[in-house]
C-alpha positions in Angstrom: 0.2 0.2 -0.2 1.1 3.7 -0.8 0.6 6.4 1.5 -0.9 9.3 0.4 0.5 12.2 0.9 0.0 16.0 2.2 -2.1 17.8 0.0 -2.6 21.3 -0.4 -5.7 23.3 0.5 -7.2 25.4 -1.9 -7.2 27.9 -0.4 -4.0 28.9 0.1 -3.5 28.7 -3.3 -6.0 31.2 -3.7 -5.2 33.6 -1.4 -1.1 33.0 -3.3 -3.2 34.3 -6.7 -5.6 36.9 -5.8 -2.5 38.7 -3.3 -0.1 39.0 -6.2 -3.4 39.8 -8.7 -3.8 42.5 -5.7 -0.3 43.9 -6.0 -0.2 43.6 -10.1 -3.5 45.8 -10.1 -3.0 48.3 -7.1 -2.0 50.7 -10.5 -6.1 50.9 -10.8 -6.7 51.0 -6.8 -8.6 47.1 -7.3 -6.0 46.6 -4.3 -8.4 48.0 -2.2 -11.1 45.3 -2.8 -8.5 41.5 -3.5 -5.6 42.6 -1.2 -8.4 42.1 1.9 -9.8 39.7 -0.1 -5.9 37.5 -0.3 -6.0 38.4 3.3 -9.0 37.0 4.6 -8.4 34.0 2.6 -5.3 33.1 3.7 -5.9 33.7 7.1 -8.8 31.4 7.3 -6.8 28.7 5.0 -4.1 28.7 8.2 -6.2 28.2 10.3 -7.9 25.4 8.1 -4.3 24.3 7.8 -3.5 24.4 11.9 -6.5 22.2 12.4 -6.8 19.9 9.6 -3.9 17.7 11.9 -2.0 17.4 9.2 -3.5 16.5 6.2 -4.1 19.4 4.5 -0.7 21.9 3.6 0.5 24.8 1.9 1.1 26.4 5.2 3.5 29.2 3.5 1.6 29.7 0.4 -1.3 30.6 2.9 1.8 33.3 4.4 2.7 34.3 1.4 -1.3 35.2 0.2 -1.8 36.7 3.3 1.1 39.4 3.1 0.8 39.6 -0.4 -2.0 41.0 -0.3 -1.8 43.6 2.9 0.7 44.9 0.8 -1.6 45.0 -2.5 -4.2 46.7 -0.7 -1.5 49.0 1.2 -0.2 49.8 -2.3 -3.8 50.1 -3.6 -4.9 52.6 -0.7 -1.3 54.6 -1.7 -2.3 54.5 -5.4 -5.6 55.8 -4.7 -4.4 59.4 -2.8 -1.8 59.4 -5.2 -4.0 59.8 -7.8 -6.6 62.8 -5.3 -3.6 64.3 -4.8 -1.9 64.5 -8.6 -5.7 65.5 -9.7 -6.2 68.1 -7.2 -2.5 69.5 -8.0 -4.0 69.6 -12.1 -6.4 71.3 -10.8 -5.2 74.3 -9.0 -2.7 74.7 -12.3 -5.2 74.6 -14.9 -7.8 77.0 -13.2 -8.1 80.1 -15.4 -6.8 83.7 -13.7 -9.9 86.3 -14.0 
């Protein structure tokens, strides 16, 4: 008989993928939505892995997805406020003087 290996939690993989996408899409402020999604999925996946008794693996994937989600969220918020700041600079420069 063969030994069945640990299977990787699918939520950990999804957290990693969405965390990467949240960083890439933070330029268009999608990191604000995708970042917390990745972080929550990574957190839930780490809980599931720790309570599985060794049946589930992928704790590192879940942790990296959680961290990337947080970074994507912060980058998305930074991009949002950066666009607001640049928009205010453009409005003050372009306004006509009487």
